[in-house]
MIBADO-378385 format. One record per residue (C-alpha): residue in three letters; x, z negated, y. Coordinates in steps of 0.5 Angstrom, whole numbers, padded with zeros to 4 digits, always signed. Example, Ala and Ser with C-alpha at 12.3 -4.5 7.8 and 13.67 -1.06 7.14 Angstrom:
ALA+0025-0016-0009SER+0027-0014-0002
//
This chain:
MET+0253+0247-0003TYR+0257+0242-0007ILE+0259+0248-0012LEU+0261+0252-0006GLN+0265+0247-0003PHE+0268+0245-0010MET+0270+0253-0012GLU+0274+0253-0005ASN+0279+0248-0008LYS+0280+0252-0014ARG+0286+0256-0015VAL+0287+0263-0019LEU+0293+0267-0021ILE+0293+0274-0023PHE+0297+0278-0027GLN+0299+0283-0024ILE+0300+0290-0020SER+0305+0295-0022SER+0309+0301-0018ASN+0304+0306-0022TRP+0297+0305-0019GLY+0292+0305-0025GLY+0286+0302-0029ILE+0289+0295-0028GLU+0291+0295-0021THR+0284+0299-0019TYR+0280+0293-0023ILE+0284+0288-0020SER+0282+0291-0013ASN+0275+0293-0014ILE+0272+0288-0019LEU+0277+0282-0020LEU+0278+0280-0013PRO+0271+0281-0010SER+0269+0276-0016LEU+0274+0271-0013LYS+0272+0271-0005ASN+0271+0263-0005VAL+0278+0261-0008ASP+0285+0261-0007VAL+0289+0267-0010ILE+0296+0269-0012VAL+0297+0276-0015LEU+0303+0277-0018SER+0307+0284-0017SER+0312+0288-0020THR+0313+0292-0014SER+0314+0292-0006ASP+0311+0298-0005ALA+0307+0296+0002THR+0302+0302+0001LEU+0300+0300-0006LEU+0300+0292-0004GLN+0295+0294+0002ARG+0289+0296-0003ILE+0289+0289-0005GLU+0290+0285+0001ARG+0285+0280+0003ASP+0284+0273+0007ASN+0284+0269+0001VAL+0290+0273-0003ILE+0297+0271-0003ILE+0302+0277-0006LYS+0308+0275-0010GLU+0313+0280-0012LEU+0317+0277-0019PRO+0324+0279-0021ASN+0324+0284-0027PRO+0323+0280-0034ARG+0330+0283-0036HIS+0333+0278-0031ILE+0330+0272-0035PHE+0332+0266-0031SER+0330+0269-0024TYR+0324+0271-0027VAL+0322+0264-0030LYS+0324+0261-0024ALA+0320+0265-0020LEU+0314+0264-0025LEU+0314+0257-0026PRO+0311+0254-0019CYS+0306+0259-0020LEU+0303+0257-0027LYS+0303+0250-0025TRP+0299+0252-0018ALA+0294+0255-0022ASP+0287+0252-0024LEU+0286+0259-0028ILE+0290+0264-0030TYR+0288+0271-0031ALA+0292+0276-0035ASN+0291+0283-0035LYS+0294+0286-0041ASN+0295+0293-0044SER+0299+0290-0050SER+0301+0283-0053ILE+0309+0285-0052ASN+0310+0281-0046CYS+0307+0274-0047LEU+0312+0270-0045PRO+0308+0268-0038LEU+0302+0266-0043VAL+0307+0261-0047LEU+0310+0258-0041SER+0303+0257-0038LYS+0301+0253-0045ILE+0307+0249-0044VAL+0307+0247-0036SER+0300+0248-0034HIS+0293+0245-0035ALA+0290+0252-0033LYS+0285+0256-0036ILE+0287+0262-0039PHE+0283+0269-0039VAL+0286+0275-0042HIS+0283+0282-0041ALA+0284+0288-0045HIS+0285+0294-0042ASN+0288+0299-0047THR+0289+0301-0054GLN+0296+0302-0054PRO+0302+0299-0050THR+0305+0303-0045VAL+0312+0303-0048ASN+0314+0308-0054GLY+0318+0308-0060LYS+0319+0302-0065VAL+0318+0297-0059LYS+0310+0298-0060LEU+0311+0294-0067LEU+0312+0288-0063HIS+0305+0288-0061TYR+0303+0286-0068LEU+0308+0281-0068PHE+0306+0277-0062ARG+0299+0278-0062PRO+0297+0272-0066VAL+0301+0268-0060LEU+0297+0272-0055ASN+0291+0269-0059LEU+0293+0262-0059CYS+0294+0262-0051ALA+0288+0265-0049ASP+0282+0261-0048THR+0277+0267-0046GLU+0278+0274-0048LEU+0275+0280-0044ALA+0276+0287-0045CYS+0274+0294-0042SER+0271+0296-0049LYS+0270+0295-0056ALA+0276+0299-0058ALA+0281+0295-0053ALA+0279+0288-0055LEU+0280+0290-0062TYR+0287+0293-0061LEU+0289+0287-0056PHE+0286+0281-0060GLY+0285+0284-0067GLU+0280+0282-0072SER+0280+0275-0072LYS+0278+0274-0065TYR+0274+0281-0065GLN+0267+0278-0064LYS+0269+0273-0059PHE+0271+0277-0053THR+0266+0279-0047ILE+0266+0286-0044ILE+0267+0287-0037LYS+0265+0294-0036ASN+0270+0298-0031GLY+0264+0299-0026ILE+0265+0303-0020ASP+0261+0304-0013THR+0256+0309-0016GLU+0253+0310-0009HIS+0260+0312-0006PHE+0261+0317-0012THR+0255+0320-0012TYR+0256+0328-0011ASN+0257+0330-0004GLU+0257+0337-0002HIS+0260+0336+0005ALA+0266+0332+0002ARG+0266+0338-0003GLN+0267+0343+0003ARG+0272+0339+0007ILE+0277+0337+0001ARG+0277+0345-0001LYS+0278+0347+0006GLU+0284+0342+0007LEU+0287+0344+0000GLY+0286+0351+0002ILE+0281+0353-0004ASP+0276+0358-0003ASP+0269+0357-0005ASP+0269+0362-0011ILE+0275+0358-0014LYS+0274+0354-0021LEU+0277+0348-0019ILE+0279+0344-0025GLY+0281+0336-0024ASN+0285+0331-0027VAL+0286+0323-0024GLY+0291+0319-0027ARG+0299+0316-0027MET+0304+0322-0029THR+0306+0318-0035LYS+0307+0321-0043GLN+0300+0317-0044LYS+0296+0321-0039ASN+0299+0328-0043GLN+0299+0332-0037GLU+0304+0336-0040LEU+0299+0339-0045LEU+0294+0340-0039ILE+0298+0344-0035GLU+0300+0348-0041ALA+0293+0349-0043PHE+0291+0351-0035ALA+0297+0356-0035LYS+0293+0360-0041VAL+0286+0359-0037HIS+0289+0362-0031LYS+0291+0368-0034GLN+0284+0369-0036ILE+0281+0366-0030PRO+0286+0368-0024LYS+0281+0365-0019SER+0282+0358-0022CYS+0286+0352-0019LEU+0289+0345-0022LEU+0288+0339-0018ILE+0292+0333-0021LEU+0291+0326-0017GLY+0296+0321-0018ASP+0304+0319-0018GLY+0309+0317-0023ASP+0315+0318-0027LEU+0314+0325-0030ALA+0312+0328-0023ASP+0318+0332-0022GLN+0318+0334-0029LEU+0311+0336-0029LYS+0312+0340-0022LYS+0318+0344-0026GLN+0314+0345-0031CYS+0309+0349-0027HIS+0314+0353-0024GLU+0317+0355-0031LEU+0310+0357-0033SER+0309+0361-0026ILE+0303+0357-0024ALA+0306+0353-0018ASP+0302+0356-0013SER+0295+0355-0017VAL+0297+0347-0019ILE+0296+0342-0013PHE+0299+0335-0014ALA+0295+0331-0009GLY+0299+0324-0010ASN+0295+0317-0010GLN+0289+0317-0006SER+0286+0311-0003ASP+0279+0314-0004THR+0278+0319-0010ALA+0271+0320-0009PRO+0271+0327-0005TYR+0276+0330-0009TYR+0271+0329-0015SER+0266+0333-0011ALA+0271+0338-0010MET+0272+0339-0017ASP+0268+0344-0022LEU+0271+0341-0029PHE+0274+0334-0030VAL+0280+0335-0036PHE+0283+0328-0039PRO+0287+0329-0045SER+0290+0322-0045ILE+0294+0320-0052HIS+0291+0313-0052GLU+0286+0309-0047GLY+0282+0303-0046LEU+0276+0305-0042PRO+0278+0310-0036ILE+0275+0308-0030SER+0276+0316-0028LEU+0272+0318-0033ILE+0266+0314-0030GLU+0267+0316-0023ALA+0268+0324-0026GLN+0261+0323-0029THR+0258+0319-0023THR+0259+0325-0019GLY+0256+0330-0025LEU+0262+0333-0027PRO+0263+0337-0034VAL+0268+0332-0037LEU+0273+0334-0043VAL+0276+0328-0046SER+0281+0327-0052GLN+0278+0324-0058SER+0283+0319-0058VAL+0279+0316-0052THR+0273+0311-0054ARG+0266+0314-0055GLU+0264+0308-0051VAL+0266+0312-0045ALA+0260+0318-0046ILE+0255+0316-0041THR+0252+0322-0039ASP+0251+0329-0043GLN+0256+0332-0039VAL+0262+0329-0044ARG+0265+0333-0050PHE+0271+0330-0054ILE+0277+0335-0056SER+0282+0333-0061VAL+0289+0331-0059PRO+0295+0329-0063GLN+0295+0321-0064ASP+0303+0321-0065ASP+0307+0321-0059LYS+0312+0325-0062LEU+0307+0331-0063CYS+0306+0332-0056ILE+0310+0337-0052SER+0316+0335-0056ASP+0315+0340-0062GLU+0314+0347-0059LEU+0309+0350-0064GLN+0305+0344-0064SER+0304+0344-0057ASP+0302+0351-0056LYS+0297+0350-0062GLU+0294+0344-0058SER+0294+0347-0051LEU+0291+0354-0054HIS+0285+0349-0057TRP+0284+0346-0050SER+0285+0352-0046ARG+0279+0355-0050ALA+0275+0349-0049ILE+0276+0349-0042LEU+0274+0357-0042SER+0268+0355-0046THR+0266+0350-0041ILE+0267+0354-0035ASN+0264+0360-0038ASN+0257+0357-0041ASN+0256+0351-0036VAL+0249+0351-0033LYS+0249+0349-0026LYS+0246+0342-0025ASP+0244+0338-0020ARG+0250+0333-0019SER+0247+0328-0015ILE+0242+0326-0021TYR+0248+0322-0025PRO+0249+0316-0021GLN+0242+0313-0024GLN+0245+0314-0031ILE+0251+0310-0030ARG+0248+0304-0027LEU+0243+0304-0032ALA+0249+0304-0037GLY+0251+0298-0033TYR+0257+0301-0030ASP+0255+0299-0023VAL+0261+0295-0019HIS+0256+0290-0017THR+0254+0289-0024SER+0261+0288-0026ILE+0262+0283-0021GLN+0256+0279-0022LYS+0258+0278-0029LEU+0265+0276-0028LYS+0264+0272-0022LEU+0259+0268-0027LEU+0264+0267-0032LEU+0270+0265-0027LYS+0265+0260-0024GLN+0263+0257-0031SER+0270+0256-0033LEU+0273+0253-0026LEU+0267+0248-0026GLN+0269+0246-0033HIS+0276+0245-0031GLY+0274+0241-0025
//
């Protein structure tokens, strides 16, 4: 009873929700917030999009929108009271480039600082990426507890010096909810106008350079010539949405590519798919790949994604350029890569042995990727830290 009352007086500050709903936002919504039911929480946000913010609304949660960090004075002015308020600061990071909030936390706050690694490269391109290595020692000095979604993400964010000190919090999902459902398959296909004999290739992710959907669309155009009864379904939104739709028109496949946008519940869409393709340039440990495997889908994933993601026997790794400049910008290289991916897609479709897709959730649970396992592990870490802070 004492511990419960003690926890209720604690305050946690979380960084942060962006305008592009992705892995960090899903982690905050599905794992982090459920681990903090008995404490007061402020979630910082860079967006005012009510549709996105609705996903993280809780009785114990306050959402605070911050100014753009480029407006440094107004940004710091809005941030400082939050830092002083918190007993624990939980920073979800793709890189160490913007570690100003962590530095300020060390100066003005006595809060414990958790830093959680979610990626293996920053979301920015060019020379700016080099700043990550410059600021990484600063991030390490600020972090009291290091967490990561995968070993690869931990190594990238924290480096060799703290590589042995981090804790893995797996990107767990609701395995029961993502179990293959034949009724959901029929319903979604009917809503999308997809006949039973159509091979539906799927992708879930933000429409950004990192996710490499340009290459996926080029590869699908080649697949569609060989298998006219095929469609591509992309769930998500982002800065490249208009460019990707234009690309489909230029390749004369617009009628066979469905952009379904952001979906609050992606589970039935996985059931509707026949194959999941994920050609990302870099990732931490993508939640969508866990979801796809849980639904029993064959999965083609770029070799730049950590091997830790391969839980079932349905995963096959495909080569993709590591350097952003090689992807799409060079026409010859792009055609070579899309041909390679199209052959892998055709091979998987033509040689895939039909299996009982409902058997895979148990494998996911045994591998530790059930959301309840992740919540319990994180809850214990947070409780221990908050009690020590008291």
